[in-house]
Each structure stands twice: as C-alpha cells, then as structure tokens.
N, C-alpha and C positions, 0 to 999 in steps of 0.2 A: 947582404943587400942584393936585391934583384932589380935591375934597371930595364925599363921598357920605354925606350925613346926618351921623352921628356918627363917620365914618371918613374918613381922608384919605391919599392916596398921593403921595409926592414922589419924583421920579426925576431923575437928572442925571449929569453927568460931572465928574470932578475930576482935576486934574493937579498933581503936586508934584515938586520937584527938591530935592536936598540931599545930605548925607553921613550915612551910618549905619554905625557901627562901622568908620570909616576908608575906606569905599567909597562912591563917588557913586551916586546913583540918579536916574532920570527916569521916574516912574510916571504912567500914565494909567489911570483907573478909571471904572466906571459904578456907580451906587448906586441903591438903592430903599429908602425908609423908609416904614413904615406906622404911622399914628397912629390912636388911638381916643379919642374924647372921653368921659371918665369923671368924674363929679361936677364938671362944668364946666371940667375941665382936659384939655388934649391930652397924651396919653402915648404914647410909642413902644412898639409891640407887636411890631414886626419890623424888622430892618435887615439889608441885605445889600450887600456890595461885591464886585465882580469886576474883576480887572485886565484891561485891554485889551492884548492881545499885539500888539506892533509887528512887521510883516513885514520 
C-alpha cells in the first residue's frame, strides 16, 4: 500500500482455482484499488482487475 495524504493505492496479484458452472478454472490476475479518506474513513473510489494471460 502506498499512501499519499488522504489517498492510498493498493496493487497486487491474485491466483484462484476452482470449478464454475461445472468447468474448472485456474486464474491469475493483477489488481489496483484506490482509496480516499473521507470523514475519517477509508473508502474505495476505484477498483480494477485484469486477467494475466498464460502463454
């Protein structure tokens, strides 16, 4: 997490495996979440996830 005054940015990677609608999946993704501190509380103002395509 990087904090810039009343804003913060979180980036990372996430991996998940499982079954969805009878089909198995093995996903790897990157994410970015942006928070702003309002009235003393951190609130998400933007969130994005992108799949990492395996070659």
